C-alpha positions in Angstrom: 11.2 -15.6 -15.6 8.7 -17.6 -17.2 5.5 -18.3 -15.2 3.7 -21.4 -16.2 0.7 -21.2 -13.7 -0.7 -17.9 -12.4 -1.6 -18.3 -8.8 -2.3 -14.9 -8.2 -5.4 -12.3 -8.8 -3.8 -8.8 -8.5 -5.9 -6.7 -6.1 -7.5 -4.6 -8.7 -9.5 -7.5 -9.1 -10.2 -8.6 -5.5 -9.4 -5.9 -3.2 -12.4 -4.5 -1.4 -14.3 -5.5 1.7 -17.8 -4.4 0.2 -17.3 -6.0 -3.5 -16.3 -9.5 -2.4 -14.7 -9.4 1.1 -11.3 -8.8 -0.4 -11.5 -11.8 -2.6 -12.9 -14.2 0.1 -16.1 -14.6 -1.5 -14.3 -16.9 -4.1 -12.8 -19.0 -1.5 -16.1 -19.6 0.6 -18.2 -20.4 -2.7 -15.4 -22.4 -4.6 -13.8 -24.0 -1.7 -12.2 -26.7 -3.9 -10.7 -24.1 -6.2 -7.0 -24.4 -6.7 -6.2 -21.1 -8.3 -4.7 -18.8 -5.1 -6.8 -15.6 -4.3 -3.9 -13.2 -3.5 -5.4 -9.5 -2.7 -1.4 -8.3 -2.4 -2.0 -6.4 1.1 1.2 -7.6 2.4 3.6 -6.7 -0.1 1.5 -3.1 -0.6 2.1 -2.4 2.9 5.6 -3.3 2.8 5.8 -1.1 -0.1 4.4 1.8 1.6 6.7 1.1 4.9 9.5 1.2 2.4 8.6 5.0 1.1 8.2 6.3 4.9 11.2 8.9 5.3 13.7 7.3 7.4 13.6 8.8 11.4 9.7 9.6 10.8 8.4 9.0 14.7 5.1 10.0 13.6 2.5 9.7 10.6 -0.6 10.9 9.5 -2.9 8.1 8.4 -5.9 9.2 6.1 -8.6 7.4 4.2 -11.3 4.7 4.9 -11.0 2.1 7.2 -9.8 -1.3 4.8 -7.8 -4.2 5.0 -4.7 -2.1 3.8 -5.2 0.7 6.6 -5.5 -2.2 9.3 -2.6 -3.9 8.4 -0.7 -0.6 7.7 -1.2 0.9 11.2 0.0 -2.7 12.7 3.0 -2.3 11.2 3.8 1.1 11.6 3.1 0.5 15.7 5.3 -2.5 15.7 8.1 -0.1 14.2 7.5 2.3 16.7 6.1 4.6 14.6 3.0 6.7 16.2 -0.1 7.0 14.0 -2.3 9.9 14.1 -5.6 9.7 13.2 -8.3 12.4 12.7 -11.3 10.7 12.1 -12.8 9.2 15.2 -14.4 6.1 13.1 -11.5 5.1 11.7 -9.4 5.3 15.0 -11.8 3.4 16.8 -12.0 0.6 13.8 -8.5 0.3 14.1 -7.9 0.5 17.6 -10.1 -2.9 17.8 -7.9 -4.6 15.1 -4.3 -3.7 16.5 -2.8 -5.8 19.3 -3.6 -4.5 22.4 -0.4 -3.7 23.2 0.4 -1.5 20.6 -3.0 0.5 21.2 -0.9 3.2 22.7 1.1 4.0 19.6 -2.3 4.9 17.6 -3.7 8.6 18.6 -6.9 10.5 17.9 -5.2 13.6 16.9 -7.0 17.0 15.7 -3.5 18.2 14.5 -2.4 17.8 11.0 1.1 18.8 11.6 3.0 15.5 10.8 5.3 15.7 8.3 4.4 12.2 6.7 0.8 11.8 5.5 -0.5 8.5 4.5 -3.3 8.6 2.2 -5.8 6.7 0.5 -8.4 7.7 -2.5 -10.4 10.8 -2.2 -7.7 13.0 -0.9 -9.1 16.5 -1.5 -7.4 19.9 -2.0 -9.0 21.1 1.0 -7.0 18.7 3.0 -4.0 19.0 1.0 -4.0 22.8 2.3 -3.7 21.8 6.3 -0.3 20.3 5.5 2.8 21.9 6.7 5.4 23.1 3.9 7.7 20.0 3.2 4.7 17.5 4.0 5.5 14.0 2.3 2.5 12.5 0.9 2.5 8.8 0.9 -0.4 7.2 -1.1 -1.2 3.3 0.0 -3.8 3.4 -2.5 -3.5 2.0 -6.4 -4.1 5.2 -8.0 -2.0 8.4 -7.5 -3.0 10.8 -4.9 -4.0 14.1 -7.1 -3.9 15.4 -10.3 -0.8 18.0 -11.3 -3.3 20.9 -11.0 -3.8 20.0 -7.3 -0.5 19.4 -6.0 1.2 21.3 -3.4 4.2 23.0 -4.8 5.7 23.2 -1.3 5.1 19.4 -0.7 6.8 16.1 -1.3 4.5 13.3 -3.5 5.5 10.1 -3.8 4.8 7.1 -6.0 1.8 4.5 -5.4 3.2 1.2 -4.0 4.9 -0.2 -6.9 8.0 -2.6 -7.8 10.4 -2.6 -10.3 10.3 -5.8 -12.2 13.3 -8.3 -12.5 15.3 -8.2 -15.4 14.3 -11.7 -16.0 11.0 -11.0 -16.3 10.1 -11.0 -20.0 7.7 -9.1 -22.3 6.6 -6.7 -20.0 5.8 -3.1 -21.3 3.6 -1.0 -18.7 1.1 -2.1 -16.2 -0.4 1.1 -15.1 0.0 4.3 -17.1 0.9 6.3 -14.3 4.2 4.0 -13.4 6.9 3.5 -16.2 8.0 0.8 -18.1 8.5 -2.3 -16.0 7.4 -0.9 -12.8 4.1 -3.0 -11.6 1.8 -2.0 -8.8 2.7 -3.7 -5.5 -0.7 -5.8 -6.0 0.4 -7.2 -9.4 3.8 -8.2 -7.9 2.4 -10.0 -4.9 0.2 -12.4 -7.2 3.6 -13.4 -9.0 5.8 -13.4 -5.5 3.1 -15.6 -4.2 3.2 -18.2 -7.4 7.3 -18.3 -7.3 7.2 -19.3 -3.5 4.4 -21.5 -4.1 2.9 -20.6 -0.8 -0.3 -23.2 -0.1 -2.5 -20.4 1.1 -4.7 -17.6 0.1 -4.1 -14.0 1.0 -7.6 -12.8 0.7 -10.7 -11.8 3.4 -8.8 -11.7 7.0 -5.7 -13.8 5.7 -2.3 -12.0 5.8 0.6 -13.6 4.5 2.8 -11.4 6.4 4.7 -7.7 5.4 8.4 -9.0 6.2 7.6 -12.1 4.6 6.3 -10.6 1.7 8.9 -8.4 1.4 11.8 -10.8 1.6 10.4 -13.1 -1.2 10.0 -10.3 -3.6 13.7 -9.1 -3.1 14.7 -12.5 -3.5 12.9 -12.7 -6.4 14.6 -9.8 -8.3 12.0 -7.6 -7.4 13.4 -3.9 -6.5 12.0 -1.1 -4.5 10.4 1.6 -6.8 9.5 5.5 -5.4 9.1 8.3 -7.8 9.5 11.3 -5.6 8.0 14.3 -6.7 9.9 17.3 -4.9 8.6 20.6 -4.1 7.6 22.4 -7.3 7.1 19.3 -9.3 3.8 17.3 -9.9 3.7 13.4 -9.4 3.8 12.9 -13.0 6.7 14.7 -13.4 9.1 12.4 -11.4 8.1 9.5 -13.4 
């Protein structure tokens, strides 16, 4: 795979509403820009959904309001998975953003009993202590959930959203030091897929490429799902 022109900027650069409205400011200030701004939300959410254990009927969604969380909540509700939220402000924010017909699947809860936790940056050791044994921690953040010293020995830790690069992708070594060789974050992969598909629009601001659309395109171009699962007794680093 040889890309002559790079049409995406990965999520590390553009993701974050407070910084640049998920990259939208680039487009507002430079409307004639030919480079496609890609924050990678759709493919990141697709990678998270792939890591949710089959048969899960409900998940606990922790973290702060952001574009990924909103798209993730919408996608989970569409798949008939109940989304539990313990933070009232986050619950209200998500309720305003997801489709009205799906709001019944978004619940404000005071329980931490869900066996699948979807977590962002800043998950504390105290929060992890509330999880029941065997809980799956699935991060939707770009960085790992926790260092080995804070990991619960009786819980399951999943990888950050990532994909294995196609065999045809040349001269690729390591993109993130917590991921193995030839594995790249979903945000980086999203820019490549966007370029290969020659999609005309941006994925920034409120614009979303589409979770299923991005996932199908990534697989069609040779990307493969990745999830290094740290089983009970392992640390997340041990699984890589």
